[in-house]
FIKE-809328 format. One record per atom (N, C-alpha, C): residue number from 0; residue in three letters; atom name; x, y, z. Coordinates in nm, 3 decimals. Layout:
REM residues N
  num  residuo  atomo       xx       yy       zz
  NUM      ALA     CA        X        Y        Z
...
***
This chain:
REM residues 107
  num  residuo  atomo       xx       yy       zz
    0      MET      N   10.922    9.167   16.970
    0      MET     CA   10.963    9.251   16.857
    0      MET      C   10.957    9.388   16.933
    1      GLY      N   11.047    9.479   16.922
    1      GLY     CA   11.013    9.621   16.989
    1      GLY      C   10.933    9.689   16.864
    2      ILE      N   10.905    9.801   16.904
    2      ILE     CA   10.827    9.892   16.834
    2      ILE      C   10.918    9.919   16.707
    3      PHE      N   11.054    9.971   16.736
    3      PHE     CA   11.153    9.998   16.631
    3      PHE      C   11.152    9.910   16.539
    4      GLN      N   11.162    9.789   16.563
    4      GLN     CA   11.162    9.662   16.483
    4      GLN      C   11.074    9.661   16.387
    5      ARG      N   10.954    9.656   16.447
    5      ARG     CA   10.845    9.652   16.382
    5      ARG      C   10.825    9.764   16.286
    6      LEU      N   10.852    9.858   16.318
    6      LEU     CA   10.824   10.000   16.244
    6      LEU      C   10.915    9.980   16.130
    7      LYS      N   11.048    9.922   16.142
    7      LYS     CA   11.169    9.895   16.033
    7      LYS      C   11.107    9.804   15.948
    8      HIS      N   11.055    9.687   15.990
    8      HIS     CA   10.996    9.578   15.921
    8      HIS      C   10.893    9.617   15.836
    9      ASP      N   10.797    9.724   15.875
    9      ASP     CA   10.680    9.781   15.796
    9      ASP      C   10.734    9.875   15.688
   10      VAL      N   10.817    9.952   15.715
   10      VAL     CA   10.889   10.040   15.621
   10      VAL      C   10.941    9.947   15.495
   11      LYS      N   11.030    9.831   15.560
   11      LYS     CA   11.085    9.771   15.419
   11      LYS      C   10.990    9.685   15.355
   12      ALA      N   10.884    9.645   15.421
   12      ALA     CA   10.781    9.576   15.342
   12      ALA      C   10.692    9.678   15.256
   13      GLY      N   10.687    9.804   15.301
   13      GLY     CA   10.621    9.895   15.234
   13      GLY      C   10.694    9.948   15.092
   14      LEU      N   10.834    9.937   15.135
   14      LEU     CA   10.925    9.985   15.020
   14      LEU      C   10.925    9.871   14.908
   15      ALA      N   10.920    9.754   14.958
   15      ALA     CA   10.909    9.636   14.883
   15      ALA      C   10.784    9.631   14.792
   16      THR      N   10.676    9.674   14.842
   16      THR     CA   10.538    9.680   14.772
   16      THR      C   10.540    9.796   14.673
   17      LEU      N   10.605    9.923   14.726
   17      LEU     CA   10.618   10.024   14.621
   17      LEU      C   10.706    9.995   14.514
   18      ARG      N   10.811    9.906   14.529
   18      ARG     CA   10.909    9.876   14.406
   18      ARG      C   10.860    9.784   14.338
   19      HIS      N   10.752    9.690   14.381
   19      HIS     CA   10.686    9.589   14.298
   19      HIS      C   10.607    9.679   14.216
   20      GLY      N   10.542    9.760   14.299
   20      GLY     CA   10.403    9.821   14.187
   20      GLY      C   10.480    9.909   14.084
   21      THR      N   10.581    9.972   14.144
   21      THR     CA   10.653   10.059   14.013
   21      THR      C   10.701    9.978   13.910
   22      ALA      N   10.740    9.868   13.929
   22      ALA     CA   10.792    9.776   13.826
   22      ALA      C   10.663    9.730   13.745
   23      GLN      N   10.562    9.705   13.818
   23      GLN     CA   10.450    9.661   13.731
   23      GLN      C   10.392    9.765   13.637
   24      ALA      N   10.390    9.908   13.697
   24      ALA     CA   10.361   10.016   13.628
   24      ALA      C   10.442   10.046   13.485
   25      ALA      N   10.580    9.997   13.513
   25      ALA     CA   10.676   10.034   13.397
   25      ALA      C   10.658    9.938   13.303
   26      ILE      N   10.625    9.815   13.352
   26      ILE     CA   10.600    9.711   13.230
   26      ILE      C   10.494    9.729   13.161
   27      ARG      N   10.382    9.753   13.221
   27      ARG     CA   10.243    9.789   13.165
   27      ARG      C   10.271    9.914   13.072
   28      ALA      N   10.354   10.032   13.097
   28      ALA     CA   10.376   10.125   13.007
   28      ALA      C   10.453   10.085   12.903
   29      LEU      N   10.543   10.006   12.915
   29      LEU     CA   10.621    9.952   12.799
   29      LEU      C   10.548    9.863   12.697
   30      GLU      N   10.458    9.795   12.769
   30      GLU     CA   10.353    9.728   12.672
   30      GLU      C   10.264    9.786   12.576
   31      GLU      N   10.216    9.883   12.675
   31      GLU     CA   10.116    9.991   12.592
   31      GLU      C   10.189   10.075   12.477
   32      THR      N   10.327   10.098   12.504
   32      THR     CA   10.396   10.182   12.390
   32      THR      C   10.432   10.096   12.306
   33      GLU      N   10.459    9.942   12.305
   33      GLU     CA   10.469    9.873   12.196
   33      GLU      C   10.332    9.849   12.139
   34      LEU      N   10.237    9.827   12.192
   34      LEU     CA   10.096    9.838   12.133
   34      LEU      C   10.071    9.929   12.028
   35      LEU      N   10.117   10.068   12.071
   35      LEU     CA   10.085   10.190   12.017
   35      LEU      C   10.173   10.172   11.886
   36      ARG      N   10.307   10.127   11.912
   36      ARG     CA   10.397   10.142   11.790
   36      ARG      C   10.342   10.031   11.690
   37      ILE      N   10.307    9.916   11.707
   37      ILE     CA   10.249    9.821   11.616
   37      ILE      C   10.109    9.875   11.562
   38      ARG      N   10.028    9.945   11.629
   38      ARG     CA    9.913   10.014   11.568
   38      ARG      C    9.954   10.092   11.462
   39      LEU      N   10.059   10.172   11.481
   39      LEU     CA   10.093   10.272   11.401
   39      LEU      C   10.153   10.214   11.262
   40      ASP      N   10.227   10.116   11.299
   40      ASP     CA   10.277   10.029   11.183
   40      ASP      C   10.167    9.964   11.095
   41      ILE      N   10.063    9.912   11.148
   41      ILE     CA    9.930    9.870   11.083
   41      ILE      C    9.871    9.964   10.999
   42      ARG      N    9.871   10.090   11.068
   42      ARG     CA    9.817   10.192   10.991
   42      ARG      C    9.890   10.227   10.877
   43      LYS      N   10.020   10.236   10.878
   43      LYS     CA   10.098   10.252   10.759
   43      LYS      C   10.068   10.133   10.656
   44      PHE      N   10.067   10.021   10.693
   44      PHE     CA   10.037    9.923   10.615
   44      PHE      C    9.917    9.941   10.535
   45      ASP      N    9.818    9.967   10.613
   45      ASP     CA    9.687   10.001   10.556
   45      ASP      C    9.684   10.084   10.456
   46      GLN      N    9.756   10.214   10.477
   46      GLN     CA    9.771   10.311   10.374
   46      GLN      C    9.845   10.272   10.255
   47      GLN      N    9.946   10.193   10.281
   47      GLN     CA   10.016   10.150   10.166
   47      GLN      C    9.941   10.044   10.083
   48      LEU      N    9.856    9.964   10.147
   48      LEU     CA    9.758    9.879   10.077
   48      LEU      C    9.652    9.957    9.985
   49      GLU      N    9.614   10.055   10.042
   49      GLU     CA    9.504   10.126    9.988
   49      GLU      C    9.580   10.199    9.854
   50      GLU      N    9.702   10.249    9.863
   50      GLU     CA    9.783   10.280    9.741
   50      GLU      C    9.771   10.210    9.638
   51      LEU      N    9.815   10.063    9.697
   51      LEU     CA    9.848    9.981    9.584
   51      LEU      C    9.719    9.911    9.529
   52      TYR      N    9.616    9.905    9.607
   52      TYR     CA    9.485    9.876    9.535
   52      TYR      C    9.436    9.970    9.440
   53      ARG      N    9.473   10.118    9.484
   53      ARG     CA    9.450   10.227    9.392
   53      ARG      C    9.534   10.203    9.237
   54      ASP      N    9.658   10.160    9.264
   54      ASP     CA    9.738   10.165    9.141
   54      ASP      C    9.710   10.017    9.056
   55      VAL      N    9.664    9.944    9.121
   55      VAL     CA    9.603    9.807    9.051
   55      VAL      C    9.499    9.820    8.963
   56      GLY      N    9.403    9.921    9.024
   56      GLY     CA    9.292    9.927    8.966
   56      GLY      C    9.297   10.070    8.851
   57      GLU      N    9.381   10.148    8.880
   57      GLU     CA    9.421   10.243    8.761
   57      GLU      C    9.481   10.161    8.651
   58      ARG      N    9.574   10.064    8.669
   58      ARG     CA    9.638    9.991    8.562
   58      ARG      C    9.558    9.936    8.505
   59      ALA      N    9.460    9.841    8.539
   59      ALA     CA    9.353    9.768    8.491
   59      ALA      C    9.257    9.854    8.400
   60      VAL      N    9.215    9.973    8.466
   60      VAL     CA    9.136   10.037    8.365
   60      VAL      C    9.219   10.111    8.252
   61      HIS      N    9.325   10.145    8.274
   61      HIS     CA    9.411   10.202    8.168
   61      HIS      C    9.438   10.107    8.055
   62      LEU      N    9.477    9.974    8.091
   62      LEU     CA    9.482    9.871    7.970
   62      LEU      C    9.347    9.856    7.902
   63      ARG      N    9.236    9.840    7.994
   63      ARG     CA    9.113    9.802    7.931
   63      ARG      C    9.070    9.931    7.828
   64      GLU      N    9.104   10.053    7.893
   64      GLU     CA    9.054   10.169    7.781
   64      GLU      C    9.176   10.173    7.659
   65      ALA      N    9.265   10.121    7.661
   65      ALA     CA    9.368   10.105    7.557
   65      ALA      C    9.332    9.992    7.469
   66      GLY      N    9.223    9.919    7.497
   66      GLY     CA    9.196    9.804    7.414
   66      GLY      C    9.241    9.676    7.436
   67      GLU      N    9.301    9.662    7.563
   67      GLU     CA    9.378    9.537    7.592
   67      GLU      C    9.261    9.443    7.625
   68      PRO      N    9.272    9.302    7.576
   68      PRO     CA    9.187    9.202    7.613
   68      PRO      C    9.173    9.152    7.782
   69      VAL      N    9.080    9.130    7.818
   69      VAL     CA    9.058    9.102    7.977
   69      VAL      C    9.179    9.010    8.003
   70      GLU      N    9.213    8.911    7.943
   70      GLU     CA    9.315    8.818    7.965
   70      GLU      C    9.467    8.884    7.977
   71      ARG      N    9.474    8.988    7.887
   71      ARG     CA    9.606    9.049    7.892
   71      ARG      C    9.608    9.137    8.044
   72      VAL      N    9.493    9.184    8.083
   72      VAL     CA    9.486    9.264    8.205
   72      VAL      C    9.520    9.178    8.300
   73      LEU      N    9.463    9.067    8.298
   73      LEU     CA    9.476    8.960    8.411
   73      LEU      C    9.629    8.928    8.429
   74      TYR      N    9.678    8.904    8.324
   74      TYR     CA    9.833    8.867    8.335
   74      TYR      C    9.934    8.961    8.314
   75      ASP      N    9.900    9.104    8.316
   75      ASP     CA    9.987    9.201    8.315
   75      ASP      C   10.094    9.189    8.404
   76      ALA      N   10.233    9.205    8.384
   76      ALA     CA   10.340    9.163    8.470
   76      ALA      C   10.333    9.295    8.586
   77      GLU      N   10.303    9.416    8.549
   77      GLU     CA   10.290    9.526    8.665
   77      GLU      C   10.178    9.476    8.742
   78      ILE      N   10.063    9.448    8.718
   78      ILE     CA    9.947    9.406    8.812
   78      ILE      C   10.001    9.283    8.868
   79      ASP      N   10.066    9.201    8.844
   79      ASP     CA   10.098    9.088    8.897
   79      ASP      C   10.229    9.125    9.015
   80      ARG      N   10.316    9.222    8.987
   80      ARG     CA   10.402    9.265    9.094
   80      ARG      C   10.311    9.332    9.203
   81      LEU      N   10.217    9.415    9.152
   81      LEU     CA   10.157    9.496    9.264
   81      LEU      C   10.074    9.398    9.337
   82      VAL      N   10.010    9.304    9.292
   82      VAL     CA    9.943    9.177    9.369
   82      VAL      C   10.014    9.120    9.481
   83      LYS      N   10.155    9.095    9.417
   83      LYS     CA   10.255    9.026    9.497
   83      LYS      C   10.301    9.127    9.631
   84      GLU      N   10.337    9.232    9.591
   84      GLU     CA   10.353    9.351    9.694
   84      GLU      C   10.243    9.357    9.793
   85      ILE      N   10.123    9.353    9.729
   85      ILE     CA    9.986    9.356    9.835
   85      ILE      C    9.997    9.246    9.916
   86      GLN      N   10.027    9.124    9.845
   86      GLN     CA   10.012    8.990    9.959
   86      GLN      C   10.130    9.010   10.061
   87      GLY      N   10.239    9.060   10.025
   87      GLY     CA   10.338    9.076   10.122
   87      GLY      C   10.327    9.179   10.231
   88      LEU      N   10.239    9.276   10.201
   88      LEU     CA   10.212    9.357   10.292
   88      LEU      C   10.110    9.304   10.382
   89      LYS      N   10.012    9.226   10.325
   89      LYS     CA    9.901    9.160   10.405
   89      LYS      C    9.968    9.071   10.505
   90      ASP      N   10.045    9.001   10.445
   90      ASP     CA   10.143    8.901   10.537
   90      ASP      C   10.208    8.969   10.668
   91      ALA      N   10.270    9.073   10.661
   91      ALA     CA   10.339    9.179   10.742
   91      ALA      C   10.238    9.225   10.844
   92      ARG      N   10.133    9.284   10.790
   92      ARG     CA   10.011    9.316   10.879
   92      ARG      C    9.973    9.210   10.968
   93      GLU      N    9.942    9.120   10.909
   93      GLU     CA    9.897    8.985   10.994
   93      GLU      C    9.996    8.956   11.096
   94      LYS      N   10.124    8.950   11.063
   94      LYS     CA   10.216    8.921   11.183
   94      LYS      C   10.226    9.021   11.292
   95      LEU      N   10.199    9.157   11.256
   95      LEU     CA   10.174    9.259   11.358
   95      LEU      C   10.050    9.236   11.440
   96      GLU      N    9.930    9.218   11.384
   96      GLU     CA    9.810    9.169   11.453
   96      GLU      C    9.850    9.039   11.543
   97      SER      N    9.932    8.947   11.509
   97      SER     CA    9.954    8.849   11.605
   97      SER      C   10.037    8.891   11.703
   98      GLU      N   10.111    8.977   11.685
   98      GLU     CA   10.202    9.033   11.779
   98      GLU      C   10.121    9.092   11.905
   99      ILE      N   10.025    9.166   11.856
   99      ILE     CA    9.935    9.255   11.940
   99      ILE      C    9.850    9.131   12.031
  100      THR      N    9.820    9.034   11.974
  100      THR     CA    9.741    8.936   12.032
  100      THR      C    9.820    8.868   12.159
  101      GLU      N    9.945    8.833   12.105
  101      GLU     CA   10.067    8.772   12.178
  101      GLU      C   10.084    8.878   12.311
  102      ILE      N   10.109    9.002   12.297
  102      ILE     CA   10.140    9.085   12.391
  102      ILE      C   10.025    9.095   12.505
  103      ARG      N    9.888    9.107   12.437
  103      ARG     CA    9.761    9.100   12.521
  103      ARG      C    9.738    8.961   12.601
  104      SER      N    9.784    8.853   12.533
  104      SER     CA    9.761    8.736   12.617
  104      SER      C    9.860    8.707   12.744
  105      GLU      N    9.975    8.776   12.737
  105      GLU     CA   10.085    8.786   12.830
  105      GLU      C   10.046    8.854   12.964
  106      ARG      N    9.947    8.924   12.939
  106      ARG     CA    9.897    9.016   13.094
  106      ARG      C    9.854    8.917   13.198
***
């Protein structure tokens, strides 16, 4: 093999390695972007959960201060709706956390 053929081969091999490295870096950047998006969604869910917990507490205190018995507070329709909403958000948050785990395990 002549020197020019060897040089040509080495350049082609170098370009292939560069393309592969660039593709890997792009994939990694996409993964990190997706992880960041998921983390932001989780934070939004956490904020919504805090608001709902506060709403449940305020409703319960309001009912008790109004003289409602504990049983009425426990079975209040508004509190029941809020608790169901909380459970839905918790389920969605859990799903996002499993997506994070899945993305990290693919590396």
